[in-house]
C-alpha positions as CSV (number, residue, x, y, z in Angstrom):
1,X,-0.2,-0.1,0.4
2,X,1.6,3.2,-1.3
3,X,-1.2,5.5,0.0
4,X,-4.5,5.6,2.3
5,X,-7.0,8.5,2.1
6,X,-10.5,8.6,4.2
7,X,-12.8,10.8,2.0
8,X,-15.4,10.9,4.4
9,X,-15.5,14.4,4.6
10,X,-15.4,15.4,0.8
11,X,-18.3,12.5,0.7
12,X,-20.6,14.9,3.8
13,X,-19.9,18.1,1.7
14,X,-20.4,16.3,-2.0
15,X,-23.8,15.4,-0.4
16,X,-24.5,18.6,1.3
17,X,-24.3,20.3,-2.3
18,X,-26.2,17.6,-3.7
19,X,-29.1,17.5,-1.5
20,X,-29.2,21.3,-1.8
21,X,-29.3,21.0,-5.7
22,X,-32.1,18.8,-5.3
23,X,-34.1,20.9,-3.2
24,X,-33.4,24.1,-5.3
25,X,-34.4,21.8,-8.5
26,X,-37.4,19.8,-7.1
27,X,-39.7,20.4,-9.8
28,X,-37.4,19.9,-12.8
29,X,-36.1,16.1,-10.7
30,X,-39.6,15.1,-10.5
31,X,-40.8,16.0,-14.0
32,X,-37.7,13.8,-15.3
33,X,-38.2,10.7,-12.8
34,X,-41.4,10.9,-10.7
35,X,-42.3,12.0,-7.5
36,X,-41.3,8.9,-6.1
37,X,-37.6,8.7,-7.2
38,X,-37.2,12.1,-6.8
39,X,-38.3,11.1,-2.9
40,X,-36.2,8.5,-2.7
41,X,-33.1,9.9,-4.1
42,X,-33.4,12.8,-1.8
43,X,-33.6,10.6,1.1
44,X,-31.0,8.3,0.1
45,X,-28.3,11.5,-0.2
46,X,-29.7,13.0,2.9
47,X,-29.3,10.4,5.2
48,X,-26.0,9.3,3.7
49,X,-25.0,12.7,4.0
50,X,-25.7,12.3,8.0
51,X,-23.9,9.0,8.3
52,X,-20.8,10.7,6.7
53,X,-20.8,13.4,9.1
54,X,-21.4,11.4,11.9
55,X,-19.1,9.1,11.1
56,X,-21.1,6.2,10.8
57,X,-20.0,5.7,6.8
58,X,-16.6,5.9,5.8
59,X,-15.0,5.6,2.4
60,X,-11.3,5.4,1.8
61,X,-9.2,5.6,-1.2
62,X,-6.2,2.9,-1.5
63,X,-3.5,3.3,-3.9
64,X,-1.2,-0.1,-3.8
65,X,0.9,-1.7,-6.5
66,X,2.3,-5.3,-7.0
67,X,5.7,-6.2,-5.7
68,X,8.2,-8.3,-7.5
69,X,9.5,-11.6,-6.1
70,X,12.1,-9.6,-4.2
71,X,9.3,-6.7,-2.9
72,X,10.8,-4.4,-4.6
73,X,7.8,-1.9,-6.8
74,X,10.4,0.7,-9.0
75,X,8.3,3.2,-8.1
76,X,9.9,6.6,-6.3
77,X,10.0,7.6,-3.2
78,X,8.1,10.6,-2.9
79,X,4.5,11.0,-4.0
80,X,4.3,11.6,-7.9
81,X,0.1,12.9,-8.5
82,X,0.9,15.5,-5.6
83,X,1.7,18.6,-7.1
């Protein structure tokens, strides 16, 4: 494993914005998918947001690499994916 990061806070903020967007465009969403589906998605996103905010759900991003038989991975010691 080369790197691990918990995206819990990012998902909570994203879901906050998606919930606000759904509320702001409620009539359009209902017209597009119907009232039952819009309600289900609103509930799902709101409940997921609360779960991420209260640390009931976490999402971890893991960066891993294969190693050769000697345990070498030929990767640089510093993270190359960050600016």
